[in-house]
PLY file of the C-alpha trace (Angstrom):
ply
format ascii 1.0
element vertex 154
property float x
property float y
property float z
element edge 153
property int vertex1
property int vertex2
end_header
0.00 0.00 0.00
1.34 3.46 -0.82
1.81 6.32 1.62
-0.63 8.39 -0.45
-3.32 5.75 0.06
-2.62 5.71 3.82
-2.98 9.50 4.00
-6.35 9.28 2.27
-7.56 6.47 4.54
-6.68 8.19 7.82
-8.18 11.65 8.02
-6.58 14.18 10.40
-9.29 13.57 13.03
-9.06 9.79 12.75
-5.46 8.83 13.40
-4.20 5.30 13.69
-4.14 5.76 17.48
-7.81 6.77 17.50
-8.65 3.73 15.40
-6.78 1.48 17.84
-8.55 2.98 20.84
-11.89 2.46 19.13
-11.08 -1.22 18.81
-10.05 -1.38 22.49
-12.98 0.67 23.81
-15.91 -0.91 21.95
-15.68 -4.33 23.66
-15.09 -2.69 27.04
-18.19 -0.51 26.70
-20.26 -3.65 26.09
-19.05 -5.38 29.29
-21.10 -5.56 32.47
-20.43 -2.81 35.04
-18.99 -5.41 37.44
-15.87 -5.67 35.25
-15.43 -1.92 34.88
-12.81 -1.59 37.65
-10.44 -3.96 35.83
-11.14 -2.22 32.51
-10.53 1.20 34.07
-7.12 0.11 35.42
-6.16 -1.23 31.98
-7.25 1.97 30.22
-5.44 4.09 32.84
-2.23 2.18 32.00
-2.87 2.88 28.30
-2.93 6.60 29.14
0.32 6.34 31.15
2.01 4.64 28.19
0.69 7.31 25.82
2.23 10.02 28.04
5.63 8.33 27.65
5.23 8.33 23.88
4.06 11.97 23.73
6.54 13.93 25.89
5.87 17.54 26.82
9.33 18.86 27.55
9.85 21.08 30.58
7.51 24.10 30.49
8.35 26.77 33.08
4.81 27.80 34.04
1.35 26.29 34.40
0.17 28.32 31.39
3.06 27.01 29.31
2.18 23.46 30.41
-1.46 24.02 29.44
-0.36 25.33 26.04
1.85 22.28 25.34
-0.84 19.85 26.55
-3.39 21.52 24.27
-0.96 21.29 21.36
-0.52 17.53 21.99
-4.28 17.03 22.35
-4.78 18.93 19.11
-2.34 16.63 17.31
-4.54 13.70 18.38
-7.81 15.57 17.76
-8.64 14.80 21.42
-10.15 18.08 22.56
-8.69 20.69 24.89
-7.83 21.28 28.53
-7.86 24.03 31.12
-5.47 23.73 34.07
-6.38 25.60 37.27
-4.14 25.86 40.32
-6.10 25.57 43.59
-3.03 25.80 45.89
-3.24 22.24 47.27
-4.41 20.58 44.07
-4.66 21.07 40.33
-8.05 21.05 38.64
-8.05 19.80 35.05
-11.02 20.33 32.77
-10.92 18.31 29.56
-13.43 19.23 26.87
-14.39 17.71 23.53
-13.72 14.19 24.76
-13.35 11.93 21.72
-16.15 9.39 21.43
-15.08 7.40 18.35
-18.71 7.04 17.30
-19.93 5.72 20.66
-22.61 7.33 22.80
-20.88 10.02 24.89
-21.58 8.47 28.31
-20.21 5.10 27.12
-17.11 6.66 25.58
-16.52 9.05 28.50
-16.03 6.26 31.01
-13.23 4.61 29.06
-11.75 7.79 27.70
-11.83 9.30 31.19
-9.56 6.51 32.43
-7.21 6.90 29.45
-7.12 10.69 29.78
-6.53 10.46 33.56
-3.56 8.19 32.87
-2.31 10.54 30.17
-2.40 13.58 32.50
-0.91 11.58 35.37
1.98 10.47 33.17
2.56 13.98 31.87
2.48 15.49 35.35
4.91 12.83 36.60
7.43 13.99 33.98
7.06 17.49 35.44
8.07 16.20 38.88
4.62 15.34 40.23
3.91 12.24 42.27
0.14 12.27 42.73
-2.79 10.50 41.12
-5.20 12.05 38.64
-8.80 11.22 39.55
-12.03 11.88 37.69
-14.34 14.03 39.79
-17.01 14.78 37.16
-18.09 12.60 34.31
-21.48 13.43 32.89
-23.25 14.43 29.70
-21.70 17.92 29.54
-19.11 16.79 26.98
-16.27 17.58 29.37
-14.52 15.72 32.16
-13.16 17.21 35.35
-10.07 15.77 37.05
-8.26 16.51 40.29
-4.53 16.08 40.79
-3.06 16.15 44.29
-4.39 17.61 47.50
-4.65 16.22 51.02
-7.08 13.58 52.19
-9.67 11.68 50.22
-10.57 13.23 46.91
-14.22 13.58 45.92
0 1
1 2
2 3
3 4
4 5
5 6
6 7
7 8
8 9
9 10
10 11
11 12
12 13
13 14
14 15
15 16
16 17
17 18
18 19
19 20
20 21
21 22
22 23
23 24
24 25
25 26
26 27
27 28
28 29
29 30
30 31
31 32
32 33
33 34
34 35
35 36
36 37
37 38
38 39
39 40
40 41
41 42
42 43
43 44
44 45
45 46
46 47
47 48
48 49
49 50
50 51
51 52
52 53
53 54
54 55
55 56
56 57
57 58
58 59
59 60
60 61
61 62
62 63
63 64
64 65
65 66
66 67
67 68
68 69
69 70
70 71
71 72
72 73
73 74
74 75
75 76
76 77
77 78
78 79
79 80
80 81
81 82
82 83
83 84
84 85
85 86
86 87
87 88
88 89
89 90
90 91
91 92
92 93
93 94
94 95
95 96
96 97
97 98
98 99
99 100
100 101
101 102
102 103
103 104
104 105
105 106
106 107
107 108
108 109
109 110
110 111
111 112
112 113
113 114
114 115
115 116
116 117
117 118
118 119
119 120
120 121
121 122
122 123
123 124
124 125
125 126
126 127
127 128
128 129
129 130
130 131
131 132
132 133
133 134
134 135
135 136
136 137
137 138
138 139
139 140
140 141
141 142
142 143
143 144
144 145
145 146
146 147
147 148
148 149
149 150
150 151
151 152
152 153
């Protein structure tokens, strides 16, 4: 197959990575909720691995980090993020969550785990040691994550 044919087959918004994640996510979205914890851990690890493959460099400020993250997300056609410093934790809003043709609420569960792993991996390369946790996942077409902070996270 020629490179020209490959370029025609994979549109900018439908990269090979997106196609692979569609294949991974579809069977997981059909599983019973009782298996979702195992699936979530697997998808979180996928996000951590993606962070290793998509390095951010060493931005000097939170705004610079947000800019680089948004550039990476744009390369994947995976939406956008807003990073907000709340002194003891970082709030991450991720909008335009990719659904790969699935119903948003079905895609958001799996993509939330992947995106949490992606942010956690990226923040680890910036010197962070915390976990990224989903704190809002609903039909608003955006996810909200929390990174760091004392005590149990909501």
